[in-house]
C-alpha positions in Angstrom: 55.7 17.3 30.9 55.8 13.7 29.8 52.8 11.4 30.0 52.9 8.3 32.1 52.4 5.2 30.0 51.4 1.8 31.2 51.9 -1.4 29.4 48.7 -3.4 29.9 49.3 -7.1 30.6 45.7 -8.2 29.8 43.2 -7.2 27.1 40.6 -4.5 27.6 37.9 -7.1 27.4 39.5 -9.1 30.2 40.0 -6.1 32.4 36.4 -5.0 32.0 35.1 -8.5 32.8 37.3 -8.6 35.9 36.0 -5.2 37.0 32.4 -6.3 36.6 33.0 -9.4 38.6 34.8 -7.4 41.4 31.9 -4.9 41.5 29.2 -7.6 41.5 30.9 -9.2 44.5 30.6 -5.9 46.4 27.0 -5.4 45.5 25.9 -7.7 48.3 26.6 -4.7 50.7 23.8 -3.1 52.6 21.3 -1.1 50.5 22.1 2.5 50.2 23.9 5.1 48.1 27.2 3.2 48.0 25.5 0.0 46.8 23.6 2.0 44.1 26.9 3.5 42.9 28.5 0.0 42.7 25.6 -1.3 40.7 25.8 1.7 38.3 29.5 1.2 37.9 29.1 -2.5 37.1 26.4 -1.7 34.5 28.7 0.8 32.9 31.6 -1.7 32.8 29.3 -4.3 31.3 28.2 -1.9 28.6 31.8 -0.9 27.8 32.7 -4.6 27.5 29.7 -5.2 25.1 30.7 -2.1 23.0 34.3 -3.3 22.9 33.2 -6.7 21.7 30.9 -5.2 19.1 33.5 -2.8 17.8 36.1 -5.5 17.4 33.7 -8.1 15.8 34.6 -9.2 12.3 31.2 -8.1 11.0 32.2 -4.4 11.3 35.2 -4.7 9.0 35.1 -2.4 5.9 34.8 -4.3 2.6 38.0 -4.8 0.7 
């Protein structure tokens, strides 16, 4: 069985930021379980974006 591969047209950072923005727009929904799930998902996406930025920062390069 072959794996499906997708060519991403934007960077991971950009996709994460767009996901956070999309989720934040939906947060205005009525209070309840669904809203809490959206908030949690947005926080996870923000954390992933922060980690991606930290991992790709030039300060983490190994010394030559």
